[in-house]
PyMOL CGO cylinders between C-alpha atoms (Angstrom):
from pymol import cmd
from pymol.cgo import CYLINDER

trace = [
    CYLINDER, -2.73, 14.91, -17.71, -0.79, 11.67, -17.89, 0.3, 1, 1, 1, 1, 1, 1,
    CYLINDER, -0.79, 11.67, -17.89, 0.60, 10.37, -14.61, 0.3, 1, 1, 1, 1, 1, 1,
    CYLINDER, 0.60, 10.37, -14.61, 3.97, 8.80, -13.86, 0.3, 1, 1, 1, 1, 1, 1,
    CYLINDER, 3.97, 8.80, -13.86, 3.13, 7.04, -10.62, 0.3, 1, 1, 1, 1, 1, 1,
    CYLINDER, 3.13, 7.04, -10.62, 0.11, 5.18, -9.32, 0.3, 1, 1, 1, 1, 1, 1,
    CYLINDER, 0.11, 5.18, -9.32, -0.14, 4.33, -5.63, 0.3, 1, 1, 1, 1, 1, 1,
    CYLINDER, -0.14, 4.33, -5.63, -2.67, 1.67, -4.70, 0.3, 1, 1, 1, 1, 1, 1,
    CYLINDER, -2.67, 1.67, -4.70, -4.21, 0.94, -1.33, 0.3, 1, 1, 1, 1, 1, 1,
    CYLINDER, -4.21, 0.94, -1.33, -6.68, -1.94, -1.38, 0.3, 1, 1, 1, 1, 1, 1,
    CYLINDER, -6.68, -1.94, -1.38, -8.99, -4.08, 0.69, 0.3, 1, 1, 1, 1, 1, 1,
    CYLINDER, -8.99, -4.08, 0.69, -7.87, -7.67, 1.20, 0.3, 1, 1, 1, 1, 1, 1,
    CYLINDER, -7.87, -7.67, 1.20, -9.53, -9.84, -1.45, 0.3, 1, 1, 1, 1, 1, 1,
    CYLINDER, -9.53, -9.84, -1.45, -10.40, -6.94, -3.76, 0.3, 1, 1, 1, 1, 1, 1,
    CYLINDER, -10.40, -6.94, -3.76, -7.83, -8.04, -6.33, 0.3, 1, 1, 1, 1, 1, 1,
    CYLINDER, -7.83, -8.04, -6.33, -5.84, -4.84, -5.88, 0.3, 1, 1, 1, 1, 1, 1,
    CYLINDER, -5.84, -4.84, -5.88, -2.46, -6.56, -6.04, 0.3, 1, 1, 1, 1, 1, 1,
    CYLINDER, -2.46, -6.56, -6.04, -3.44, -8.38, -9.24, 0.3, 1, 1, 1, 1, 1, 1,
    CYLINDER, -3.44, -8.38, -9.24, -4.68, -5.11, -10.73, 0.3, 1, 1, 1, 1, 1, 1,
    CYLINDER, -4.68, -5.11, -10.73, -1.39, -3.37, -9.91, 0.3, 1, 1, 1, 1, 1, 1,
    CYLINDER, -1.39, -3.37, -9.91, 0.69, -6.20, -11.35, 0.3, 1, 1, 1, 1, 1, 1,
    CYLINDER, 0.69, -6.20, -11.35, -1.34, -6.41, -14.57, 0.3, 1, 1, 1, 1, 1, 1,
    CYLINDER, -1.34, -6.41, -14.57, -1.29, -2.64, -14.98, 0.3, 1, 1, 1, 1, 1, 1,
    CYLINDER, -1.29, -2.64, -14.98, 2.49, -2.54, -14.58, 0.3, 1, 1, 1, 1, 1, 1,
    CYLINDER, 2.49, -2.54, -14.58, 2.94, -5.41, -17.02, 0.3, 1, 1, 1, 1, 1, 1,
    CYLINDER, 2.94, -5.41, -17.02, 0.74, -3.83, -19.70, 0.3, 1, 1, 1, 1, 1, 1,
    CYLINDER, 0.74, -3.83, -19.70, 2.45, -0.45, -19.29, 0.3, 1, 1, 1, 1, 1, 1,
    CYLINDER, 2.45, -0.45, -19.29, 5.94, -2.04, -19.15, 0.3, 1, 1, 1, 1, 1, 1,
    CYLINDER, 5.94, -2.04, -19.15, 6.85, -0.53, -15.80, 0.3, 1, 1, 1, 1, 1, 1,
    CYLINDER, 6.85, -0.53, -15.80, 7.76, -1.99, -12.42, 0.3, 1, 1, 1, 1, 1, 1,
    CYLINDER, 7.76, -1.99, -12.42, 5.25, -2.75, -9.68, 0.3, 1, 1, 1, 1, 1, 1,
    CYLINDER, 5.25, -2.75, -9.68, 6.62, -2.40, -6.17, 0.3, 1, 1, 1, 1, 1, 1,
    CYLINDER, 6.62, -2.40, -6.17, 4.96, -4.03, -3.18, 0.3, 1, 1, 1, 1, 1, 1,
    CYLINDER, 4.96, -4.03, -3.18, 6.95, -6.68, -1.38, 0.3, 1, 1, 1, 1, 1, 1,
    CYLINDER, 6.95, -6.68, -1.38, 10.01, -5.23, -3.14, 0.3, 1, 1, 1, 1, 1, 1,
    CYLINDER, 10.01, -5.23, -3.14, 9.77, -2.22, -0.82, 0.3, 1, 1, 1, 1, 1, 1,
    CYLINDER, 9.77, -2.22, -0.82, 10.14, -4.52, 2.17, 0.3, 1, 1, 1, 1, 1, 1,
    CYLINDER, 10.14, -4.52, 2.17, 13.02, -6.34, 0.50, 0.3, 1, 1, 1, 1, 1, 1,
    CYLINDER, 13.02, -6.34, 0.50, 14.89, -3.03, 0.06, 0.3, 1, 1, 1, 1, 1, 1,
    CYLINDER, 14.89, -3.03, 0.06, 14.50, -2.28, 3.76, 0.3, 1, 1, 1, 1, 1, 1,
    CYLINDER, 14.50, -2.28, 3.76, 15.44, -5.85, 4.72, 0.3, 1, 1, 1, 1, 1, 1,
    CYLINDER, 15.44, -5.85, 4.72, 18.69, -5.65, 2.73, 0.3, 1, 1, 1, 1, 1, 1,
    CYLINDER, 18.69, -5.65, 2.73, 19.58, -2.26, 4.16, 0.3, 1, 1, 1, 1, 1, 1,
    CYLINDER, 19.58, -2.26, 4.16, 19.10, -3.27, 7.80, 0.3, 1, 1, 1, 1, 1, 1,
    CYLINDER, 19.10, -3.27, 7.80, 19.97, -6.97, 7.45, 0.3, 1, 1, 1, 1, 1, 1,
    CYLINDER, 19.97, -6.97, 7.45, 16.65, -8.19, 8.81, 0.3, 1, 1, 1, 1, 1, 1,
    CYLINDER, 16.65, -8.19, 8.81, 14.03, -10.49, 7.32, 0.3, 1, 1, 1, 1, 1, 1,
    CYLINDER, 14.03, -10.49, 7.32, 10.95, -9.37, 5.43, 0.3, 1, 1, 1, 1, 1, 1,
    CYLINDER, 10.95, -9.37, 5.43, 8.91, -11.35, 7.98, 0.3, 1, 1, 1, 1, 1, 1,
    CYLINDER, 8.91, -11.35, 7.98, 10.42, -9.29, 10.80, 0.3, 1, 1, 1, 1, 1, 1,
    CYLINDER, 10.42, -9.29, 10.80, 9.46, -6.08, 8.99, 0.3, 1, 1, 1, 1, 1, 1,
    CYLINDER, 9.46, -6.08, 8.99, 5.91, -7.37, 8.60, 0.3, 1, 1, 1, 1, 1, 1,
    CYLINDER, 5.91, -7.37, 8.60, 5.82, -8.03, 12.36, 0.3, 1, 1, 1, 1, 1, 1,
    CYLINDER, 5.82, -8.03, 12.36, 6.92, -4.44, 13.00, 0.3, 1, 1, 1, 1, 1, 1,
    CYLINDER, 6.92, -4.44, 13.00, 4.12, -3.23, 10.72, 0.3, 1, 1, 1, 1, 1, 1,
    CYLINDER, 4.12, -3.23, 10.72, 1.61, -5.29, 12.68, 0.3, 1, 1, 1, 1, 1, 1,
    CYLINDER, 1.61, -5.29, 12.68, 2.99, -3.90, 15.94, 0.3, 1, 1, 1, 1, 1, 1,
    CYLINDER, 2.99, -3.90, 15.94, 2.42, -0.27, 15.03, 0.3, 1, 1, 1, 1, 1, 1,
    CYLINDER, 2.42, -0.27, 15.03, 0.44, 1.46, 17.72, 0.3, 1, 1, 1, 1, 1, 1,
    CYLINDER, 0.44, 1.46, 17.72, -2.54, 3.64, 16.96, 0.3, 1, 1, 1, 1, 1, 1,
    CYLINDER, -2.54, 3.64, 16.96, -1.56, 6.16, 19.63, 0.3, 1, 1, 1, 1, 1, 1,
    CYLINDER, -1.56, 6.16, 19.63, -1.72, 9.83, 18.75, 0.3, 1, 1, 1, 1, 1, 1,
    CYLINDER, -1.72, 9.83, 18.75, 1.69, 10.48, 20.34, 0.3, 1, 1, 1, 1, 1, 1,
    CYLINDER, 1.69, 10.48, 20.34, 3.35, 7.80, 18.20, 0.3, 1, 1, 1, 1, 1, 1,
    CYLINDER, 3.35, 7.80, 18.20, 1.82, 9.34, 15.07, 0.3, 1, 1, 1, 1, 1, 1,
    CYLINDER, 1.82, 9.34, 15.07, 2.86, 12.90, 15.89, 0.3, 1, 1, 1, 1, 1, 1,
    CYLINDER, 2.86, 12.90, 15.89, 6.37, 11.77, 16.81, 0.3, 1, 1, 1, 1, 1, 1,
    CYLINDER, 6.37, 11.77, 16.81, 6.88, 9.68, 13.66, 0.3, 1, 1, 1, 1, 1, 1,
    CYLINDER, 6.88, 9.68, 13.66, 5.52, 12.44, 11.43, 0.3, 1, 1, 1, 1, 1, 1,
    CYLINDER, 5.52, 12.44, 11.43, 7.85, 15.02, 12.96, 0.3, 1, 1, 1, 1, 1, 1,
    CYLINDER, 7.85, 15.02, 12.96, 10.81, 12.67, 12.51, 0.3, 1, 1, 1, 1, 1, 1,
    CYLINDER, 10.81, 12.67, 12.51, 9.74, 11.89, 8.94, 0.3, 1, 1, 1, 1, 1, 1,
    CYLINDER, 9.74, 11.89, 8.94, 9.81, 15.57, 8.03, 0.3, 1, 1, 1, 1, 1, 1,
    CYLINDER, 9.81, 15.57, 8.03, 13.29, 16.01, 9.48, 0.3, 1, 1, 1, 1, 1, 1,
    CYLINDER, 13.29, 16.01, 9.48, 14.63, 12.62, 8.33, 0.3, 1, 1, 1, 1, 1, 1,
    CYLINDER, 14.63, 12.62, 8.33, 15.87, 12.00, 11.89, 0.3, 1, 1, 1, 1, 1, 1,
    CYLINDER, 15.87, 12.00, 11.89, 15.60, 8.39, 13.13, 0.3, 1, 1, 1, 1, 1, 1,
    CYLINDER, 15.60, 8.39, 13.13, 16.97, 9.03, 16.62, 0.3, 1, 1, 1, 1, 1, 1,
    CYLINDER, 16.97, 9.03, 16.62, 14.76, 7.94, 19.51, 0.3, 1, 1, 1, 1, 1, 1,
    CYLINDER, 14.76, 7.94, 19.51, 12.28, 6.24, 17.17, 0.3, 1, 1, 1, 1, 1, 1,
    CYLINDER, 12.28, 6.24, 17.17, 10.80, 2.84, 17.97, 0.3, 1, 1, 1, 1, 1, 1,
    CYLINDER, 10.80, 2.84, 17.97, 11.65, -0.05, 15.64, 0.3, 1, 1, 1, 1, 1, 1,
    CYLINDER, 11.65, -0.05, 15.64, 8.20, 0.36, 14.09, 0.3, 1, 1, 1, 1, 1, 1,
    CYLINDER, 8.20, 0.36, 14.09, 8.87, 4.02, 13.39, 0.3, 1, 1, 1, 1, 1, 1,
    CYLINDER, 8.87, 4.02, 13.39, 12.27, 3.26, 11.89, 0.3, 1, 1, 1, 1, 1, 1,
    CYLINDER, 12.27, 3.26, 11.89, 10.74, 0.66, 9.57, 0.3, 1, 1, 1, 1, 1, 1,
    CYLINDER, 10.74, 0.66, 9.57, 8.14, 3.17, 8.40, 0.3, 1, 1, 1, 1, 1, 1,
    CYLINDER, 8.14, 3.17, 8.40, 10.78, 5.83, 7.63, 0.3, 1, 1, 1, 1, 1, 1,
    CYLINDER, 10.78, 5.83, 7.63, 12.95, 3.23, 5.90, 0.3, 1, 1, 1, 1, 1, 1,
    CYLINDER, 12.95, 3.23, 5.90, 10.00, 2.17, 3.73, 0.3, 1, 1, 1, 1, 1, 1,
    CYLINDER, 10.00, 2.17, 3.73, 9.29, 5.79, 2.84, 0.3, 1, 1, 1, 1, 1, 1,
    CYLINDER, 9.29, 5.79, 2.84, 12.94, 6.30, 1.85, 0.3, 1, 1, 1, 1, 1, 1,
    CYLINDER, 12.94, 6.30, 1.85, 12.87, 3.08, -0.24, 0.3, 1, 1, 1, 1, 1, 1,
    CYLINDER, 12.87, 3.08, -0.24, 9.74, 4.24, -2.09, 0.3, 1, 1, 1, 1, 1, 1,
    CYLINDER, 9.74, 4.24, -2.09, 11.31, 7.63, -2.83, 0.3, 1, 1, 1, 1, 1, 1,
    CYLINDER, 11.31, 7.63, -2.83, 14.47, 5.92, -4.08, 0.3, 1, 1, 1, 1, 1, 1,
    CYLINDER, 14.47, 5.92, -4.08, 12.55, 3.50, -6.32, 0.3, 1, 1, 1, 1, 1, 1,
    CYLINDER, 12.55, 3.50, -6.32, 10.53, 6.38, -7.76, 0.3, 1, 1, 1, 1, 1, 1,
    CYLINDER, 10.53, 6.38, -7.76, 13.76, 7.98, -9.00, 0.3, 1, 1, 1, 1, 1, 1,
    CYLINDER, 13.76, 7.98, -9.00, 14.08, 5.09, -11.46, 0.3, 1, 1, 1, 1, 1, 1,
    CYLINDER, 14.08, 5.09, -11.46, 11.01, 6.30, -13.38, 0.3, 1, 1, 1, 1, 1, 1,
    CYLINDER, 11.01, 6.30, -13.38, 7.32, 5.51, -13.73, 0.3, 1, 1, 1, 1, 1, 1,
    CYLINDER, 7.32, 5.51, -13.73, 5.98, 2.78, -11.46, 0.3, 1, 1, 1, 1, 1, 1,
    CYLINDER, 5.98, 2.78, -11.46, 3.05, 1.31, -9.60, 0.3, 1, 1, 1, 1, 1, 1,
    CYLINDER, 3.05, 1.31, -9.60, 3.37, 1.23, -5.80, 0.3, 1, 1, 1, 1, 1, 1,
    CYLINDER, 3.37, 1.23, -5.80, 1.28, -1.13, -3.68, 0.3, 1, 1, 1, 1, 1, 1,
    CYLINDER, 1.28, -1.13, -3.68, 0.45, -0.09, -0.11, 0.3, 1, 1, 1, 1, 1, 1,
    CYLINDER, 0.45, -0.09, -0.11, 3.04, 0.97, 2.50, 0.3, 1, 1, 1, 1, 1, 1,
    CYLINDER, 3.04, 0.97, 2.50, 1.66, 4.55, 2.55, 0.3, 1, 1, 1, 1, 1, 1,
    CYLINDER, 1.66, 4.55, 2.55, 3.34, 5.15, -0.83, 0.3, 1, 1, 1, 1, 1, 1,
    CYLINDER, 3.34, 5.15, -0.83, 1.15, 8.18, -1.53, 0.3, 1, 1, 1, 1, 1, 1,
    CYLINDER, 1.15, 8.18, -1.53, 2.63, 9.81, 1.57, 0.3, 1, 1, 1, 1, 1, 1,
    CYLINDER, 2.63, 9.81, 1.57, 6.18, 9.06, 0.43, 0.3, 1, 1, 1, 1, 1, 1,
    CYLINDER, 6.18, 9.06, 0.43, 5.47, 10.60, -2.98, 0.3, 1, 1, 1, 1, 1, 1,
    CYLINDER, 5.47, 10.60, -2.98, 3.31, 13.52, -1.88, 0.3, 1, 1, 1, 1, 1, 1,
    CYLINDER, 3.31, 13.52, -1.88, 5.87, 16.10, -3.01, 0.3, 1, 1, 1, 1, 1, 1,
    CYLINDER, 5.87, 16.10, -3.01, 6.21, 14.59, -6.49, 0.3, 1, 1, 1, 1, 1, 1,
    CYLINDER, 6.21, 14.59, -6.49, 4.16, 15.62, -9.48, 0.3, 1, 1, 1, 1, 1, 1,
    CYLINDER, 4.16, 15.62, -9.48, 2.32, 13.09, -11.59, 0.3, 1, 1, 1, 1, 1, 1,
    CYLINDER, 2.32, 13.09, -11.59, 1.09, 10.86, -8.74, 0.3, 1, 1, 1, 1, 1, 1,
    CYLINDER, 1.09, 10.86, -8.74, -2.44, 9.47, -8.70, 0.3, 1, 1, 1, 1, 1, 1,
    CYLINDER, -2.44, 9.47, -8.70, -3.71, 7.91, -5.45, 0.3, 1, 1, 1, 1, 1, 1,
    CYLINDER, -3.71, 7.91, -5.45, -6.02, 4.92, -5.87, 0.3, 1, 1, 1, 1, 1, 1,
    CYLINDER, -6.02, 4.92, -5.87, -8.17, 2.88, -3.46, 0.3, 1, 1, 1, 1, 1, 1,
    CYLINDER, -8.17, 2.88, -3.46, -9.66, -0.44, -4.57, 0.3, 1, 1, 1, 1, 1, 1,
    CYLINDER, -9.66, -0.44, -4.57, -12.58, -2.06, -2.76, 0.3, 1, 1, 1, 1, 1, 1,
    CYLINDER, -12.58, -2.06, -2.76, -15.26, -4.63, -3.49, 0.3, 1, 1, 1, 1, 1, 1,
    CYLINDER, -15.26, -4.63, -3.49, -18.37, -6.18, -1.99, 0.3, 1, 1, 1, 1, 1, 1,
    CYLINDER, -18.37, -6.18, -1.99, -18.00, -9.09, 0.42, 0.3, 1, 1, 1, 1, 1, 1,
    CYLINDER, -18.00, -9.09, 0.42, -19.16, -11.75, -2.04, 0.3, 1, 1, 1, 1, 1, 1,
    CYLINDER, -19.16, -11.75, -2.04, -16.52, -10.77, -4.60, 0.3, 1, 1, 1, 1, 1, 1,
    CYLINDER, -16.52, -10.77, -4.60, -13.77, -10.67, -1.96, 0.3, 1, 1, 1, 1, 1, 1,
    CYLINDER, -13.77, -10.67, -1.96, -14.76, -14.04, -0.52, 0.3, 1, 1, 1, 1, 1, 1,
    CYLINDER, -14.76, -14.04, -0.52, -14.66, -15.64, -3.97, 0.3, 1, 1, 1, 1, 1, 1,
    CYLINDER, -14.66, -15.64, -3.97, -11.24, -14.17, -4.75, 0.3, 1, 1, 1, 1, 1, 1,
    CYLINDER, -11.24, -14.17, -4.75, -9.76, -15.11, -1.37, 0.3, 1, 1, 1, 1, 1, 1,
    CYLINDER, -9.76, -15.11, -1.37, -10.97, -18.67, -1.81, 0.3, 1, 1, 1, 1, 1, 1,
    CYLINDER, -10.97, -18.67, -1.81, -9.61, -18.91, -5.38, 0.3, 1, 1, 1, 1, 1, 1,
    CYLINDER, -9.61, -18.91, -5.38, -6.30, -17.09, -4.80, 0.3, 1, 1, 1, 1, 1, 1,
    CYLINDER, -6.30, -17.09, -4.80, -5.33, -18.47, -1.41, 0.3, 1, 1, 1, 1, 1, 1,
    CYLINDER, -5.33, -18.47, -1.41, -7.33, -21.72, -1.11, 0.3, 1, 1, 1, 1, 1, 1,
    CYLINDER, -7.33, -21.72, -1.11, -8.48, -20.66, 2.34, 0.3, 1, 1, 1, 1, 1, 1,
    CYLINDER, -8.48, -20.66, 2.34, -11.36, -22.50, 3.98, 0.3, 1, 1, 1, 1, 1, 1,
    CYLINDER, -11.36, -22.50, 3.98, -14.57, -20.49, 4.36, 0.3, 1, 1, 1, 1, 1, 1,
    CYLINDER, -14.57, -20.49, 4.36, -14.39, -20.54, 8.17, 0.3, 1, 1, 1, 1, 1, 1,
    CYLINDER, -14.39, -20.54, 8.17, -10.90, -18.91, 8.11, 0.3, 1, 1, 1, 1, 1, 1,
    CYLINDER, -10.90, -18.91, 8.11, -11.66, -16.48, 5.30, 0.3, 1, 1, 1, 1, 1, 1,
    CYLINDER, -11.66, -16.48, 5.30, -13.50, -13.81, 7.26, 0.3, 1, 1, 1, 1, 1, 1,
    CYLINDER, -13.50, -13.81, 7.26, -10.94, -13.87, 10.06, 0.3, 1, 1, 1, 1, 1, 1,
    CYLINDER, -10.94, -13.87, 10.06, -8.07, -13.31, 7.62, 0.3, 1, 1, 1, 1, 1, 1,
    CYLINDER, -8.07, -13.31, 7.62, -9.90, -10.61, 5.68, 0.3, 1, 1, 1, 1, 1, 1,
    CYLINDER, -9.90, -10.61, 5.68, -10.57, -8.64, 8.85, 0.3, 1, 1, 1, 1, 1, 1,
    CYLINDER, -10.57, -8.64, 8.85, -7.03, -9.21, 10.12, 0.3, 1, 1, 1, 1, 1, 1,
    CYLINDER, -7.03, -9.21, 10.12, -5.33, -7.85, 6.99, 0.3, 1, 1, 1, 1, 1, 1,
    CYLINDER, -5.33, -7.85, 6.99, -7.72, -4.94, 6.56, 0.3, 1, 1, 1, 1, 1, 1,
    CYLINDER, -7.72, -4.94, 6.56, -7.23, -3.99, 10.21, 0.3, 1, 1, 1, 1, 1, 1,
    CYLINDER, -7.23, -3.99, 10.21, -3.44, -4.20, 9.85, 0.3, 1, 1, 1, 1, 1, 1,
    CYLINDER, -3.44, -4.20, 9.85, -3.50, -1.96, 6.76, 0.3, 1, 1, 1, 1, 1, 1,
    CYLINDER, -3.50, -1.96, 6.76, -5.89, 0.51, 8.38, 0.3, 1, 1, 1, 1, 1, 1,
    CYLINDER, -5.89, 0.51, 8.38, -3.84, 0.74, 11.60, 0.3, 1, 1, 1, 1, 1, 1,
    CYLINDER, -3.84, 0.74, 11.60, -0.55, 1.17, 9.73, 0.3, 1, 1, 1, 1, 1, 1,
    CYLINDER, -0.55, 1.17, 9.73, -1.99, 3.89, 7.50, 0.3, 1, 1, 1, 1, 1, 1,
    CYLINDER, -1.99, 3.89, 7.50, -3.64, 5.73, 10.40, 0.3, 1, 1, 1, 1, 1, 1,
    CYLINDER, -3.64, 5.73, 10.40, -0.61, 5.53, 12.70, 0.3, 1, 1, 1, 1, 1, 1,
    CYLINDER, -0.61, 5.53, 12.70, 1.76, 6.93, 10.09, 0.3, 1, 1, 1, 1, 1, 1,
    CYLINDER, 1.76, 6.93, 10.09, -0.42, 9.47, 8.26, 0.3, 1, 1, 1, 1, 1, 1,
    CYLINDER, -0.42, 9.47, 8.26, -3.10, 10.51, 10.78, 0.3, 1, 1, 1, 1, 1, 1,
    CYLINDER, -3.10, 10.51, 10.78, -5.64, 9.68, 8.04, 0.3, 1, 1, 1, 1, 1, 1,
    CYLINDER, -5.64, 9.68, 8.04, -8.23, 6.95, 7.77, 0.3, 1, 1, 1, 1, 1, 1,
    CYLINDER, -8.23, 6.95, 7.77, -7.20, 4.26, 5.29, 0.3, 1, 1, 1, 1, 1, 1,
    CYLINDER, -7.20, 4.26, 5.29, -10.75, 3.72, 4.03, 0.3, 1, 1, 1, 1, 1, 1,
    CYLINDER, -10.75, 3.72, 4.03, -11.69, 7.41, 3.78, 0.3, 1, 1, 1, 1, 1, 1,
    CYLINDER, -11.69, 7.41, 3.78, -12.25, 7.90, 0.07, 0.3, 1, 1, 1, 1, 1, 1,
    CYLINDER, -12.25, 7.90, 0.07, -11.38, 11.61, 0.37, 0.3, 1, 1, 1, 1, 1, 1,
    CYLINDER, -11.38, 11.61, 0.37, -7.71, 10.57, 0.71, 0.3, 1, 1, 1, 1, 1, 1,
    CYLINDER, -7.71, 10.57, 0.71, -7.68, 9.26, -2.86, 0.3, 1, 1, 1, 1, 1, 1,
    CYLINDER, -7.68, 9.26, -2.86, -7.99, 10.63, -6.38, 0.3, 1, 1, 1, 1, 1, 1,
    CYLINDER, -7.99, 10.63, -6.38, -9.76, 7.54, -7.71, 0.3, 1, 1, 1, 1, 1, 1,
    CYLINDER, -9.76, 7.54, -7.71, -11.81, 4.87, -5.91, 0.3, 1, 1, 1, 1, 1, 1,
    CYLINDER, -11.81, 4.87, -5.91, -12.56, 1.70, -7.90, 0.3, 1, 1, 1, 1, 1, 1,
    CYLINDER, -12.56, 1.70, -7.90, -15.03, -1.07, -7.13, 0.3, 1, 1, 1, 1, 1, 1,
    CYLINDER, -15.03, -1.07, -7.13, -13.36, -4.17, -8.55, 0.3, 1, 1, 1, 1, 1, 1,
    CYLINDER, -13.36, -4.17, -8.55, -16.49, -6.22, -7.88, 0.3, 1, 1, 1, 1, 1, 1,
    CYLINDER, -16.49, -6.22, -7.88, -18.39, -4.05, -10.37, 0.3, 1, 1, 1, 1, 1, 1,
    CYLINDER, -18.39, -4.05, -10.37, -15.64, -3.22, -12.86, 0.3, 1, 1, 1, 1, 1, 1,
    CYLINDER, -15.64, -3.22, -12.86, -13.76, -6.51, -12.71, 0.3, 1, 1, 1, 1, 1, 1,
    CYLINDER, -13.76, -6.51, -12.71, -9.97, -6.86, -12.60, 0.3, 1, 1, 1, 1, 1, 1,
    CYLINDER, -9.97, -6.86, -12.60, -9.54, -6.05, -16.30, 0.3, 1, 1, 1, 1, 1, 1,
    CYLINDER, -9.54, -6.05, -16.30, -11.94, -3.12, -16.06, 0.3, 1, 1, 1, 1, 1, 1,
    CYLINDER, -11.94, -3.12, -16.06, -9.92, -1.55, -13.25, 0.3, 1, 1, 1, 1, 1, 1,
    CYLINDER, -9.92, -1.55, -13.25, -6.69, -2.08, -15.20, 0.3, 1, 1, 1, 1, 1, 1,
    CYLINDER, -6.69, -2.08, -15.20, -8.26, -0.39, -18.24, 0.3, 1, 1, 1, 1, 1, 1,
    CYLINDER, -8.26, -0.39, -18.24, -9.31, 2.66, -16.18, 0.3, 1, 1, 1, 1, 1, 1,
    CYLINDER, -9.31, 2.66, -16.18, -5.87, 3.08, -14.63, 0.3, 1, 1, 1, 1, 1, 1,
    CYLINDER, -5.87, 3.08, -14.63, -4.02, 2.40, -17.86, 0.3, 1, 1, 1, 1, 1, 1,
    CYLINDER, -4.02, 2.40, -17.86, -5.78, 5.35, -19.46, 0.3, 1, 1, 1, 1, 1, 1,
    CYLINDER, -5.78, 5.35, -19.46, -4.03, 7.61, -16.94, 0.3, 1, 1, 1, 1, 1, 1,
    CYLINDER, -4.03, 7.61, -16.94, -0.56, 6.33, -17.75, 0.3, 1, 1, 1, 1, 1, 1,
    CYLINDER, -0.56, 6.33, -17.75, -0.35, 5.90, -21.55, 0.3, 1, 1, 1, 1, 1, 1,
]
cmd.load_cgo(trace, "trace")
């Protein structure tokens, strides 16, 4: 079966964003990551940075998760916190972008937004610490003493956001159709694997 949509969750430093962008370029389709936030920012007239702060502020409480999930199913934003409203707005933006045709979606619980669509493959990309440290240093020119702090910060943010809004563990491989080790396969190797699903 050939897929229309690929959703990618990834560890910080694994090269997941680069993989998604290269895959989209080679398959001549859009790759949506920050663009999802930009859609929400335009709709609500707030900055992308403010949305990112809301994402970081998401609580891991069970009550928040149950409440947001019930509101997500009904489409009702009443009585939601700002964090909950941002999540629902992101989900709506992903669904809207998917109507334009095949695409790669980076993060933002995109697999949850597209769970009722056919032709979606859910991907998680990880790598060993040495590979991630090398990529973080090369891509972001971050000093070694800041690198580990940032890696943990971003992975924790992604894990909390995913857990709070889906009730699932972000790094539980059972939530995905394909799990790729970019440290072993390399960036191009991961692109090649995923490309075979799309064309």
